[in-house]
KOLLOBA-403719 format. One record per residue (C-alpha): residue number from 1; x, y, z. Coordinates in nm, 3 decimals. Each point is the difference from the previous one (the first is absolute). Example, Ala and Ser with C-alpha at 12.3 -4.5 7.8 and 13.67 -1.06 7.14 Angstrom:
2
+-----+---------+---------+---------+
:   n :       X :       Y :       Z :
+-----+---------+---------+---------+
:   1 :   1.230 :  -0.450 :   0.780 :
:   2 :   0.137 :   0.344 :  -0.066 :
+-----+---------+---------+---------+
This chain:
408
+-----+---------+---------+---------+
:   n :       X :       Y :       Z :
+-----+---------+---------+---------+
:   1 :   4.941 :   1.002 :  -0.388 :
:   2 :  -0.291 :   0.181 :   0.162 :
:   3 :   0.142 :  -0.025 :   0.352 :
:   4 :   0.015 :   0.379 :   0.024 :
:   5 :  -0.372 :   0.042 :  -0.078 :
:   6 :  -0.259 :   0.012 :   0.282 :
:   7 :  -0.224 :  -0.304 :   0.040 :
:   8 :  -0.306 :   0.192 :  -0.121 :
:   9 :   0.162 :   0.083 :  -0.334 :
:  10 :   0.119 :  -0.358 :  -0.058 :
:  11 :  -0.344 :  -0.145 :   0.078 :
:  12 :  -0.187 :   0.261 :  -0.207 :
:  13 :   0.216 :  -0.051 :  -0.311 :
:  14 :  -0.016 :  -0.380 :   0.038 :
:  15 :  -0.380 :   0.000 :   0.024 :
:  16 :  -0.021 :   0.216 :  -0.312 :
:  17 :   0.239 :  -0.225 :  -0.190 :
:  18 :  -0.184 :  -0.318 :   0.101 :
:  19 :  -0.331 :   0.146 :  -0.122 :
:  20 :   0.169 :   0.110 :  -0.322 :
:  21 :  -0.310 :  -0.017 :  -0.220 :
:  22 :  -0.210 :   0.200 :   0.243 :
:  23 :   0.280 :   0.252 :   0.040 :
:  24 :   0.036 :   0.044 :  -0.376 :
:  25 :  -0.373 :   0.056 :  -0.046 :
:  26 :  -0.034 :   0.251 :   0.282 :
:  27 :   0.315 :   0.190 :  -0.111 :
:  28 :  -0.145 :   0.007 :  -0.352 :
:  29 :  -0.330 :   0.138 :   0.131 :
:  30 :   0.178 :   0.266 :   0.206 :
:  31 :   0.217 :   0.092 :  -0.299 :
:  32 :  -0.304 :   0.052 :  -0.221 :
:  33 :  -0.169 :   0.211 :   0.268 :
:  34 :   0.310 :   0.213 :   0.058 :
:  35 :   0.054 :   0.030 :  -0.375 :
:  36 :  -0.353 :   0.137 :  -0.042 :
:  37 :   0.058 :   0.251 :   0.280 :
:  38 :   0.333 :   0.117 :  -0.147 :
:  39 :  -0.141 :   0.021 :  -0.353 :
:  40 :  -0.313 :   0.191 :   0.103 :
:  41 :   0.185 :   0.236 :   0.236 :
:  42 :   0.275 :   0.084 :  -0.249 :
:  43 :  -0.243 :   0.045 :  -0.290 :
:  44 :  -0.223 :   0.227 :   0.210 :
:  45 :   0.306 :   0.204 :   0.103 :
:  46 :   0.096 :   0.034 :  -0.367 :
:  47 :  -0.350 :   0.100 :  -0.107 :
:  48 :  -0.021 :   0.252 :   0.285 :
:  49 :   0.336 :   0.147 :  -0.104 :
:  50 :  -0.125 :   0.019 :  -0.358 :
:  51 :  -0.321 :   0.171 :   0.116 :
:  52 :   0.196 :   0.254 :   0.203 :
:  53 :   0.230 :   0.068 :  -0.294 :
:  54 :  -0.283 :   0.046 :  -0.250 :
:  55 :  -0.239 :   0.199 :   0.216 :
:  56 :   0.198 :   0.179 :   0.269 :
:  57 :   0.287 :   0.116 :  -0.222 :
:  58 :  -0.237 :   0.156 :  -0.255 :
:  59 :  -0.206 :   0.206 :   0.246 :
:  60 :   0.040 :   0.164 :   0.341 :
:  61 :  -0.087 :  -0.207 :   0.305 :
:  62 :  -0.185 :   0.297 :   0.154 :
:  63 :  -0.119 :   0.305 :  -0.188 :
:  64 :  -0.113 :   0.323 :   0.167 :
:  65 :  -0.252 :   0.206 :  -0.197 :
:  66 :  -0.224 :   0.300 :   0.067 :
:  67 :  -0.341 :  -0.091 :   0.146 :
:  68 :  -0.303 :   0.001 :  -0.231 :
:  69 :  -0.167 :   0.338 :  -0.031 :
:  70 :  -0.347 :   0.001 :   0.156 :
:  71 :  -0.281 :   0.239 :  -0.088 :
:  72 :  -0.144 :   0.178 :   0.303 :
:  73 :  -0.354 :   0.153 :  -0.001 :
:  74 :  -0.035 :   0.376 :   0.044 :
:  75 :  -0.153 :   0.134 :   0.320 :
:  76 :  -0.255 :   0.283 :  -0.006 :
:  77 :   0.019 :   0.069 :   0.369 :
:  78 :   0.122 :  -0.160 :   0.319 :
:  79 :  -0.135 :  -0.355 :   0.011 :
:  80 :  -0.191 :   0.046 :  -0.328 :
:  81 :   0.112 :  -0.193 :  -0.312 :
:  82 :  -0.098 :   0.104 :  -0.352 :
:  83 :  -0.237 :  -0.246 :  -0.166 :
:  84 :   0.209 :  -0.104 :  -0.301 :
:  85 :   0.145 :  -0.312 :  -0.162 :
:  86 :   0.370 :  -0.031 :   0.089 :
:  87 :   0.204 :  -0.163 :  -0.276 :
:  88 :   0.346 :  -0.151 :   0.027 :
:  89 :   0.252 :   0.248 :  -0.148 :
:  90 :   0.244 :  -0.095 :  -0.273 :
:  91 :   0.331 :  -0.102 :   0.153 :
:  92 :   0.253 :   0.267 :  -0.093 :
:  93 :   0.371 :  -0.080 :   0.007 :
:  94 :   0.122 :   0.185 :   0.308 :
:  95 :   0.325 :  -0.008 :   0.192 :
:  96 :   0.043 :  -0.167 :   0.338 :
:  97 :  -0.004 :   0.275 :   0.260 :
:  98 :   0.337 :   0.047 :   0.178 :
:  99 :   0.144 :  -0.303 :  -0.174 :
: 100 :   0.367 :   0.066 :   0.100 :
: 101 :  -0.105 :  -0.024 :   0.365 :
: 102 :  -0.180 :  -0.329 :  -0.066 :
: 103 :   0.304 :  -0.137 :  -0.185 :
: 104 :   0.219 :   0.077 :   0.302 :
: 105 :  -0.256 :  -0.167 :   0.229 :
: 106 :   0.009 :  -0.312 :  -0.215 :
: 107 :   0.381 :  -0.007 :  -0.007 :
: 108 :  -0.001 :   0.014 :   0.381 :
: 109 :  -0.215 :  -0.314 :   0.026 :
: 110 :   0.215 :  -0.311 :   0.073 :
: 111 :  -0.239 :  -0.224 :  -0.198 :
: 112 :   0.053 :   0.203 :  -0.322 :
: 113 :   0.307 :  -0.071 :  -0.212 :
: 114 :  -0.048 :   0.238 :  -0.298 :
: 115 :  -0.207 :   0.310 :  -0.077 :
: 116 :  -0.047 :   0.186 :  -0.329 :
: 117 :  -0.233 :   0.290 :  -0.092 :
: 118 :  -0.155 :  -0.028 :  -0.347 :
: 119 :  -0.247 :   0.187 :  -0.219 :
: 120 :  -0.251 :  -0.179 :  -0.222 :
: 121 :  -0.242 :   0.128 :  -0.262 :
: 122 :  -0.140 :  -0.061 :  -0.346 :
: 123 :   0.163 :   0.145 :  -0.311 :
: 124 :  -0.020 :  -0.056 :  -0.372 :
: 125 :   0.303 :  -0.160 :  -0.164 :
: 126 :   0.033 :   0.114 :  -0.362 :
: 127 :   0.243 :  -0.112 :  -0.270 :
: 128 :  -0.083 :   0.099 :  -0.353 :
: 129 :  -0.362 :  -0.098 :  -0.076 :
: 130 :  -0.013 :  -0.250 :   0.288 :
: 131 :  -0.118 :   0.096 :   0.347 :
: 132 :  -0.090 :  -0.178 :   0.321 :
: 133 :  -0.128 :   0.104 :   0.342 :
: 134 :   0.254 :  -0.119 :   0.255 :
: 135 :   0.069 :   0.014 :   0.373 :
: 136 :   0.294 :   0.227 :   0.070 :
: 137 :   0.202 :  -0.069 :   0.317 :
: 138 :   0.260 :   0.252 :   0.108 :
: 139 :   0.259 :  -0.153 :   0.232 :
: 140 :   0.333 :   0.054 :   0.172 :
: 141 :   0.200 :  -0.293 :  -0.146 :
: 142 :   0.246 :  -0.024 :   0.290 :
: 143 :  -0.284 :  -0.074 :   0.247 :
: 144 :  -0.279 :  -0.135 :  -0.220 :
: 145 :   0.211 :  -0.277 :  -0.154 :
: 146 :   0.052 :  -0.140 :   0.352 :
: 147 :  -0.377 :  -0.054 :   0.017 :
: 148 :  -0.100 :  -0.084 :  -0.358 :
: 149 :   0.289 :  -0.179 :  -0.170 :
: 150 :  -0.044 :   0.169 :  -0.337 :
: 151 :   0.359 :  -0.077 :  -0.115 :
: 152 :  -0.070 :  -0.376 :   0.040 :
: 153 :  -0.293 :   0.025 :  -0.244 :
: 154 :   0.182 :   0.199 :  -0.270 :
: 155 :   0.018 :  -0.208 :  -0.320 :
: 156 :   0.147 :   0.260 :  -0.236 :
: 157 :   0.211 :   0.304 :   0.090 :
: 158 :   0.049 :   0.107 :   0.362 :
: 159 :  -0.194 :   0.145 :   0.292 :
: 160 :   0.148 :   0.348 :  -0.045 :
: 161 :  -0.227 :   0.279 :   0.119 :
: 162 :   0.155 :   0.342 :  -0.046 :
: 163 :  -0.219 :   0.305 :  -0.060 :
: 164 :  -0.002 :  -0.085 :  -0.373 :
: 165 :  -0.074 :  -0.375 :   0.020 :
: 166 :  -0.306 :  -0.225 :   0.015 :
: 167 :  -0.030 :  -0.377 :   0.054 :
: 168 :  -0.311 :  -0.161 :  -0.154 :
: 169 :  -0.159 :  -0.345 :  -0.017 :
: 170 :   0.081 :  -0.240 :  -0.281 :
: 171 :  -0.363 :  -0.018 :  -0.123 :
: 172 :  -0.027 :   0.380 :  -0.004 :
: 173 :   0.315 :   0.014 :  -0.211 :
: 174 :  -0.162 :  -0.242 :  -0.249 :
: 175 :  -0.320 :   0.206 :  -0.018 :
: 176 :   0.193 :   0.321 :  -0.065 :
: 177 :   0.258 :  -0.165 :  -0.225 :
: 178 :   0.275 :   0.134 :   0.223 :
: 179 :   0.340 :  -0.133 :   0.101 :
: 180 :   0.277 :   0.096 :   0.242 :
: 181 :   0.151 :   0.333 :  -0.106 :
: 182 :  -0.320 :   0.130 :  -0.164 :
: 183 :  -0.171 :   0.320 :   0.107 :
: 184 :  -0.340 :  -0.014 :   0.171 :
: 185 :  -0.237 :   0.294 :   0.050 :
: 186 :  -0.189 :  -0.010 :   0.332 :
: 187 :  -0.302 :   0.230 :   0.023 :
: 188 :  -0.188 :   0.068 :   0.325 :
: 189 :  -0.368 :   0.091 :   0.016 :
: 190 :   0.087 :   0.343 :   0.138 :
: 191 :   0.189 :   0.081 :  -0.321 :
: 192 :   0.360 :  -0.058 :   0.107 :
: 193 :   0.213 :  -0.221 :  -0.222 :
: 194 :   0.356 :  -0.131 :  -0.008 :
: 195 :   0.200 :  -0.180 :  -0.266 :
: 196 :   0.211 :  -0.270 :   0.166 :
: 197 :   0.241 :  -0.268 :  -0.119 :
: 198 :  -0.091 :  -0.365 :   0.057 :
: 199 :   0.289 :  -0.141 :   0.205 :
: 200 :  -0.140 :  -0.347 :   0.071 :
: 201 :  -0.286 :  -0.245 :  -0.051 :
: 202 :  -0.142 :  -0.179 :   0.304 :
: 203 :  -0.193 :  -0.329 :   0.015 :
: 204 :  -0.194 :  -0.071 :   0.322 :
: 205 :  -0.145 :  -0.324 :  -0.134 :
: 206 :  -0.351 :   0.146 :  -0.052 :
: 207 :  -0.118 :   0.119 :  -0.339 :
: 208 :  -0.244 :   0.249 :   0.153 :
: 209 :   0.267 :   0.160 :   0.219 :
: 210 :   0.255 :   0.006 :  -0.284 :
: 211 :  -0.251 :   0.189 :  -0.219 :
: 212 :  -0.035 :   0.295 :   0.238 :
: 213 :   0.306 :   0.022 :   0.225 :
: 214 :   0.253 :   0.283 :  -0.032 :
: 215 :   0.265 :   0.134 :   0.239 :
: 216 :   0.163 :   0.343 :   0.006 :
: 217 :   0.208 :   0.193 :   0.252 :
: 218 :  -0.201 :   0.145 :   0.289 :
: 219 :   0.058 :   0.364 :  -0.099 :
: 220 :  -0.099 :  -0.076 :  -0.360 :
: 221 :  -0.323 :  -0.161 :   0.119 :
: 222 :  -0.076 :   0.293 :   0.231 :
: 223 :   0.052 :   0.245 :  -0.288 :
: 224 :  -0.218 :  -0.197 :  -0.243 :
: 225 :  -0.286 :  -0.050 :   0.246 :
: 226 :   0.010 :   0.360 :   0.120 :
: 227 :   0.086 :  -0.086 :   0.356 :
: 228 :   0.339 :   0.157 :   0.070 :
: 229 :   0.132 :  -0.124 :   0.333 :
: 230 :  -0.291 :  -0.239 :   0.052 :
: 231 :  -0.037 :  -0.380 :   0.011 :
: 232 :  -0.308 :  -0.219 :  -0.026 :
: 233 :   0.131 :  -0.316 :   0.162 :
: 234 :   0.267 :  -0.113 :   0.245 :
: 235 :   0.121 :  -0.355 :  -0.060 :
: 236 :   0.140 :  -0.220 :   0.275 :
: 237 :   0.178 :  -0.331 :   0.046 :
: 238 :  -0.021 :  -0.176 :   0.336 :
: 239 :   0.227 :  -0.258 :   0.163 :
: 240 :  -0.280 :  -0.251 :   0.066 :
: 241 :  -0.214 :  -0.029 :  -0.312 :
: 242 :  -0.276 :  -0.190 :   0.180 :
: 243 :  -0.035 :   0.278 :   0.258 :
: 244 :  -0.063 :   0.259 :  -0.274 :
: 245 :  -0.374 :   0.025 :   0.067 :
: 246 :   0.049 :   0.055 :   0.375 :
: 247 :   0.266 :   0.265 :  -0.065 :
: 248 :  -0.224 :   0.169 :  -0.261 :
: 249 :  -0.286 :   0.026 :   0.252 :
: 250 :   0.236 :   0.152 :   0.258 :
: 251 :   0.129 :   0.256 :  -0.252 :
: 252 :  -0.353 :   0.093 :  -0.105 :
: 253 :  -0.103 :   0.051 :   0.362 :
: 254 :   0.302 :   0.223 :   0.070 :
: 255 :  -0.011 :   0.215 :  -0.316 :
: 256 :  -0.252 :   0.176 :  -0.221 :
: 257 :   0.059 :  -0.232 :  -0.297 :
: 258 :  -0.149 :  -0.325 :  -0.122 :
: 259 :   0.234 :  -0.302 :   0.017 :
: 260 :  -0.048 :  -0.298 :  -0.234 :
: 261 :   0.211 :  -0.313 :   0.052 :
: 262 :   0.087 :  -0.262 :  -0.263 :
: 263 :  -0.214 :  -0.246 :   0.196 :
: 264 :  -0.309 :   0.212 :  -0.070 :
: 265 :   0.082 :   0.081 :  -0.362 :
: 266 :   0.094 :  -0.364 :  -0.075 :
: 267 :  -0.259 :  -0.173 :   0.217 :
: 268 :  -0.047 :  -0.296 :  -0.236 :
: 269 :   0.374 :  -0.064 :  -0.030 :
: 270 :   0.043 :   0.024 :   0.378 :
: 271 :  -0.289 :  -0.239 :   0.058 :
: 272 :   0.153 :  -0.247 :  -0.246 :
: 273 :   0.337 :   0.010 :   0.180 :
: 274 :  -0.167 :  -0.044 :   0.340 :
: 275 :  -0.203 :  -0.294 :  -0.136 :
: 276 :   0.321 :  -0.163 :  -0.125 :
: 277 :   0.164 :   0.045 :   0.341 :
: 278 :  -0.298 :  -0.152 :   0.182 :
: 279 :  -0.022 :  -0.288 :  -0.245 :
: 280 :   0.371 :  -0.074 :   0.034 :
: 281 :  -0.030 :   0.008 :   0.380 :
: 282 :  -0.293 :  -0.244 :  -0.005 :
: 283 :   0.189 :  -0.234 :  -0.234 :
: 284 :   0.302 :   0.003 :   0.231 :
: 285 :  -0.218 :  -0.069 :   0.305 :
: 286 :  -0.180 :  -0.296 :  -0.158 :
: 287 :   0.320 :  -0.141 :  -0.148 :
: 288 :   0.166 :   0.033 :   0.342 :
: 289 :  -0.293 :  -0.180 :   0.166 :
: 290 :   0.014 :  -0.284 :  -0.253 :
: 291 :   0.375 :  -0.037 :   0.059 :
: 292 :  -0.053 :   0.000 :   0.378 :
: 293 :  -0.273 :  -0.265 :  -0.015 :
: 294 :   0.214 :  -0.212 :  -0.233 :
: 295 :   0.296 :   0.008 :   0.240 :
: 296 :  -0.226 :  -0.071 :   0.299 :
: 297 :  -0.167 :  -0.295 :  -0.177 :
: 298 :   0.333 :  -0.159 :  -0.094 :
: 299 :   0.144 :   0.041 :   0.350 :
: 300 :  -0.315 :  -0.139 :   0.165 :
: 301 :   0.030 :  -0.309 :  -0.220 :
: 302 :   0.369 :  -0.016 :   0.092 :
: 303 :  -0.086 :   0.007 :   0.373 :
: 304 :  -0.250 :  -0.283 :  -0.044 :
: 305 :   0.244 :  -0.206 :  -0.208 :
: 306 :   0.288 :   0.053 :   0.242 :
: 307 :  -0.189 :  -0.029 :   0.328 :
: 308 :   0.197 :  -0.314 :   0.092 :
: 309 :   0.333 :   0.170 :  -0.080 :
: 310 :  -0.106 :   0.302 :   0.204 :
: 311 :  -0.098 :  -0.232 :   0.286 :
: 312 :   0.339 :  -0.175 :  -0.012 :
: 313 :   0.181 :   0.338 :  -0.003 :
: 314 :  -0.203 :   0.111 :   0.299 :
: 315 :   0.075 :  -0.327 :   0.182 :
: 316 :   0.371 :   0.053 :  -0.068 :
: 317 :  -0.012 :   0.333 :   0.181 :
: 318 :  -0.082 :   0.246 :  -0.276 :
: 319 :  -0.192 :   0.292 :   0.153 :
: 320 :  -0.335 :   0.134 :  -0.117 :
: 321 :   0.174 :   0.326 :  -0.093 :
: 322 :   0.241 :  -0.184 :  -0.230 :
: 323 :  -0.283 :  -0.184 :  -0.175 :
: 324 :  -0.185 :   0.329 :  -0.036 :
: 325 :   0.305 :   0.165 :  -0.157 :
: 326 :   0.053 :  -0.295 :  -0.239 :
: 327 :  -0.337 :   0.055 :  -0.167 :
: 328 :   0.024 :   0.379 :   0.012 :
: 329 :   0.335 :  -0.028 :  -0.179 :
: 330 :  -0.160 :  -0.221 :  -0.265 :
: 331 :  -0.264 :   0.264 :  -0.066 :
: 332 :   0.257 :   0.278 :  -0.012 :
: 333 :   0.231 :  -0.197 :  -0.232 :
: 334 :  -0.286 :  -0.088 :  -0.235 :
: 335 :  -0.104 :   0.366 :  -0.017 :
: 336 :   0.355 :   0.128 :  -0.051 :
: 337 :   0.101 :  -0.253 :  -0.268 :
: 338 :  -0.334 :   0.045 :  -0.176 :
: 339 :   0.049 :   0.378 :   0.003 :
: 340 :   0.339 :  -0.033 :  -0.172 :
: 341 :  -0.138 :  -0.210 :  -0.284 :
: 342 :  -0.318 :   0.210 :  -0.017 :
: 343 :   0.190 :   0.331 :  -0.019 :
: 344 :   0.207 :  -0.138 :  -0.289 :
: 345 :  -0.315 :  -0.125 :  -0.179 :
: 346 :  -0.178 :   0.333 :   0.049 :
: 347 :   0.300 :   0.200 :  -0.126 :
: 348 :   0.042 :  -0.219 :  -0.311 :
: 349 :  -0.374 :   0.020 :  -0.077 :
: 350 :   0.005 :   0.377 :   0.042 :
: 351 :   0.302 :   0.048 :  -0.228 :
: 352 :  -0.165 :  -0.221 :  -0.264 :
: 353 :  -0.335 :   0.179 :   0.025 :
: 354 :   0.172 :   0.339 :  -0.017 :
: 355 :   0.173 :  -0.105 :  -0.322 :
: 356 :  -0.320 :  -0.141 :  -0.157 :
: 357 :  -0.271 :   0.245 :   0.112 :
: 358 :   0.001 :   0.309 :  -0.221 :
: 359 :  -0.235 :   0.291 :  -0.060 :
: 360 :  -0.150 :   0.079 :  -0.340 :
: 361 :   0.288 :   0.234 :  -0.087 :
: 362 :   0.261 :  -0.263 :   0.091 :
: 363 :   0.113 :   0.162 :   0.325 :
: 364 :   0.023 :  -0.195 :   0.325 :
: 365 :  -0.325 :  -0.066 :   0.185 :
: 366 :   0.163 :   0.075 :   0.335 :
: 367 :   0.356 :   0.076 :   0.115 :
: 368 :   0.193 :  -0.288 :   0.156 :
: 369 :   0.028 :   0.065 :   0.374 :
: 370 :   0.186 :  -0.267 :   0.201 :
: 371 :   0.100 :   0.135 :   0.339 :
: 372 :   0.216 :  -0.201 :   0.241 :
: 373 :  -0.234 :   0.089 :   0.285 :
: 374 :  -0.283 :  -0.191 :  -0.171 :
: 375 :   0.198 :  -0.326 :   0.010 :
: 376 :   0.116 :   0.059 :   0.358 :
: 377 :  -0.352 :   0.073 :   0.124 :
: 378 :  -0.141 :  -0.297 :  -0.192 :
: 379 :   0.258 :  -0.238 :   0.151 :
: 380 :  -0.071 :   0.132 :   0.350 :
: 381 :  -0.377 :  -0.023 :  -0.057 :
: 382 :   0.019 :  -0.356 :  -0.132 :
: 383 :   0.226 :  -0.111 :   0.287 :
: 384 :  -0.229 :   0.163 :   0.257 :
: 385 :  -0.302 :  -0.162 :  -0.165 :
: 386 :   0.174 :  -0.337 :   0.020 :
: 387 :   0.073 :   0.048 :   0.371 :
: 388 :  -0.358 :   0.104 :   0.077 :
: 389 :  -0.143 :  -0.286 :  -0.205 :
: 390 :   0.222 :  -0.246 :   0.186 :
: 391 :  -0.113 :   0.125 :   0.339 :
: 392 :  -0.308 :  -0.226 :   0.037 :
: 393 :   0.174 :  -0.321 :  -0.122 :
: 394 :   0.304 :   0.081 :   0.217 :
: 395 :  -0.213 :   0.047 :   0.312 :
: 396 :  -0.182 :  -0.326 :  -0.076 :
: 397 :   0.328 :  -0.187 :  -0.040 :
: 398 :   0.139 :   0.147 :   0.323 :
: 399 :  -0.310 :  -0.109 :   0.193 :
: 400 :   0.020 :  -0.363 :  -0.113 :
: 401 :   0.024 :  -0.242 :   0.291 :
: 402 :   0.307 :  -0.218 :  -0.072 :
: 403 :  -0.162 :  -0.320 :   0.134 :
: 404 :  -0.321 :   0.047 :  -0.202 :
: 405 :   0.198 :   0.099 :  -0.310 :
: 406 :   0.224 :  -0.310 :   0.016 :
: 407 :  -0.296 :  -0.234 :   0.057 :
: 408 :  -0.197 :   0.164 :  -0.280 :
+-----+---------+---------+---------+
C-alpha cells in the first residue's frame, strides 16, 4: 500500500517501527523538551504583556520636561569669578519654552505614535475638614488618553474632564471621604482655587499613586497653577517600546528639553523583564541541545544495530545518498512528531497553570497568550533540530562498507 512512497520514506518509517521502544522514548523526550519551550515562551509572552499593560498604560513611554535649573556664579570682571558658595536653586515650576513647536516636531517623527502636552504641579485638595496635598495633572483627554489609558483604570464614574470636572485616585477619595458627584476644592500655593466636581475614581494598582493622583482639563490646570498657555511636560508614546531610550536620547540632543524614557524611570522592572528573556532563551537552548543529543544517540545506536541491514541494502544497489536520506528522515520525523505532542502538552500545562495561579487579589497572574506562530516556529525548530542531530549518524551509515557491514 506504500508503493507510491519513495524508498527513503518506507525504510525510515520501518526502522522507526521496528525500534518501537526506542522511538517511543525519544519521542517522549522530545515532547517534554518542546512542551517546556512552549510553556516557558507562552508564559513569558503573557507576563511581558501584563507588564506592558500595568506599566506602560499608566505612564508615558517618554516624557519631555524642562532641564534642571543651575545656579551660575557671578562675575566681577572679565575672567574673574566672585569668591562665593554657589547653591543649587529651588526648582520652580516653569513652562517648556516654545512647546507647540516641540509638539509639532515630535508629531513629525515616524517613531512617535502619540503626543500630548500636560501641566503638572502640587495643589491642596480640600473637602470639609479633610485636606491632602496632591499632584495635579492638567491634560487634553483626546490626546492624553491615547498615552495613559485613564479610562481603563476608572473603577467608579467616568473619565470625563470638562472645565468643571476632576478625576482622583481611589485612596484619595477615601482620605477625603469623597465620592463621584461630590465637590472638591483645589487650592494652589499661589492662592488660586477652584471648586470642581468629581467625575470618576481611578485605580492604578498602587496605593501611593492612588493617594495623590488627580486629573483635570489642561486649561483648568493652567489656570490653577498660574501658567496660562504653558505646559510643564510633553508625553509621548513610541511604536517600539524597547527603543524608547534611544529615541529619548535623540530628542534630548535635538531640543532644549530633558527626555526621560520608561526604561530609565522603571529600570528595575526593565531589568527584570530582560532577565526573564535571557533566562528563557538559555532554557530553550539547553533543552534544544538535550533533544538534539538524544536524537543523535538513538540514531547512532540504530546505525550500529542495523549495520548488516544497511550493508545488505548497499549490496542490493542502494546508493549512499539514499542511506543518508533514510536517517535524516528519521531525525526529522522524530523531531516533528515530538513537536506535535510537546506543543499539546505545553498548551495544556499553560492553560492549567493560568487557571490555578492567582495573585493575592484573585486576579490572573498573567494573561493567556497562545499565538499560532509559537507552535509553527516550535515545530520547525524541532524538525530542524532532528535533521541536524541525525546528520552525524546518517553520514556514518552512508559511509559503511557493505562487505564489512555484512561480515560484521
